[in-house]
C-alpha positions in Angstrom: 0.1 0.1 0.2 3.0 2.3 0.3 3.7 2.3 -3.1 0.2 3.0 -4.1 0.2 5.9 -1.7 3.7 7.3 -3.4 1.7 6.8 -6.8 -1.3 8.6 -6.0 0.9 11.6 -4.3 3.0 11.7 -7.5 -0.1 11.7 -9.8 -1.9 14.5 -7.8 1.9 16.7 -7.7 2.2 15.8 -11.6 -1.4 16.9 -12.5 -1.0 20.1 -10.1 2.2 20.9 -11.5 1.1 20.5 -15.4 -2.1 22.2 -14.6 -0.3 25.4 -13.1 1.9 25.4 -16.4 -0.6 25.2 -18.4 -2.9 28.1 -16.6 0.1 30.2 -17.2 1.0 29.5 -20.5 -2.7 30.1 -21.5 -2.6 33.4 -19.3 0.6 34.7 -21.4 -0.9 33.3 -25.0 -4.5 33.6 -24.7 -6.8 35.9 -22.5 -7.1 35.8 -18.5 -10.9 34.5 -18.5 -9.7 31.7 -20.7 -7.1 30.8 -18.2 -9.1 31.1 -15.5 -11.7 28.8 -17.1 -8.8 26.4 -17.5 -7.7 26.8 -14.1 -11.6 26.4 -12.7 -11.4 22.7 -15.1 -8.1 21.7 -13.8 -9.0 22.0 -10.5 -12.2 20.2 -11.3 -9.3 17.4 -12.8 -7.6 17.3 -9.7 -10.8 16.7 -7.3 -12.1 14.0 -10.0 -8.5 12.3 -9.6 -8.7 12.6 -6.0 -12.2 11.3 -5.6 -11.1 8.5 -8.0 -8.0 7.5 -5.9 -9.8 7.4 -2.7 -12.2 5.2 -4.3 -9.7 2.8 -5.2 -8.3 2.8 -1.9 -11.5 1.8 -0.4 -11.8 -0.7 -3.0 -9.9 -3.2 -1.0 -10.8 -2.7 2.4 -14.5 -2.5 2.7 -16.3 -2.6 -0.3 -16.1 -4.6 -3.8 -17.4 -2.0 -5.8 -16.4 1.7 -6.5 -18.0 4.8 -6.0 -19.6 6.8 -8.3 -19.4 10.2 -6.3 -16.3 11.3 -8.8 -18.6 10.9 -11.9 -20.7 14.1 -10.6 -17.4 16.1 -10.7 -17.7 16.6 -14.7 -21.5 17.2 -14.8 -21.0 20.0 -12.3 -18.4 21.7 -14.3 -20.4 21.5 -17.2 -23.4 22.8 -15.9 -21.7 25.5 -13.8 -19.3 26.7 -16.7 -22.6 27.0 -18.9 -24.4 28.7 -15.9 -21.4 31.6 -15.4 -20.7 34.1 -17.8 -17.1 34.3 -16.5 -16.4 30.5 -17.7 -16.1 29.1 -20.8 -17.1 25.8 -21.5 -14.6 24.4 -23.7 -11.1 25.7 -21.9 -12.7 24.3 -18.8 -13.3 20.8 -20.1 -9.8 21.0 -21.7 -8.4 21.7 -17.8 -10.5 18.9 -16.7 -8.7 16.6 -19.1 -5.4 17.8 -18.0 -5.3 14.6 -15.4 -4.5 12.3 -18.2 -1.2 13.9 -19.6 0.2 13.8 -16.1 -0.9 9.9 -15.7 0.5 8.8 -19.1 3.5 11.0 -18.1 3.8 9.3 -14.9 3.5 5.8 -16.8 6.4 6.9 -18.9 8.7 8.0 -16.4 7.8 4.6 -14.0 9.2 2.6 -17.0 
């Protein structure tokens, strides 16, 4: 379990760092509104990854199936980004998906 917790921390940290770099680059290249939308999406992606890892941690201990609570995060992100005028939906969704390159980079560095 210690290896899993180290991997969990590395994934969360890699996602946070990749998201921070993406937000800064977006703020420099595009507008601050787009960078803000990307940041909100990246935070939602980080929350999703954390909830997923917590669900996987509980999988071996108490239950035999995973929780579905993390699936509410992307739904809430789309609803919030469509209702709040300061948020753009596409950059928010792209920010949400930033956890995936972090997972891929972590897999590449582990081999």
